[in-house]
N, C-alpha and C positions, 0 to 999 in steps of 0.2 A: 554627798557631793563628790563627783569624780570628773576627771579631765574629759572634755568633750560633751559633758552634760550641760543642761541649762538650769538657771536659777532665776528667781525674780529679785531684782535689786534696783535701787535708785542711784544713778550715777551722780556724783557730786561735782563733776567737772563743770557742768553748766551752772549749778547754783553758786559755785565759787567765782565764776567769771561775771557775775552780775545778772545773768539771765534768769528767767523764772524757773521755779523748781520743777524738776522732771518727775513724773509719777513712776512708780516701780515698773520695770519692763524686763522682758526676757534678755538674759545675757549668757554667753557661752563661757564655760570654765576653761581657761587655756593653760593655767599653771597653778600648782598647789605646792607651797613650801612648808612642809610640816615642821622642820627644824626651827624656823623663825615665825611660825604661826600666821602665815598670810596666804592669800590666794589672789589670782589675777583673773578678771572677767573682761570679755570683749563685748562692747555695746555697739549697736548700729543705730545711729540717730540721724534722721534726715539724709539717709544714704551714705553717711560717713561713719567709718569704724574707728573706735578708739578703745584703749585698754586702761583699766583702772585696778589698782590693788587695794585689798581690804584686809585688816587684821581680824583674827578670830581667837577665841579662847577654847583650847582643846577640852573635850569632855573629861570630867573628873578633876580638872584643875581649878583651884580657887582663884578669884580675882584679887 
């Protein structure tokens, strides 16, 4: 994963607001914070852009 690349992910914004679950879709990686282990994706849904951050576990680190 690198800034400017795309990944498949399911935005949780719509599922948390009571709307139906959104299937995984392409999102652009706009920020990666390695120190705090999260990244921010930019989704485009129905012509509207929004960003959402997700936590991750670094390789080699135990949960």
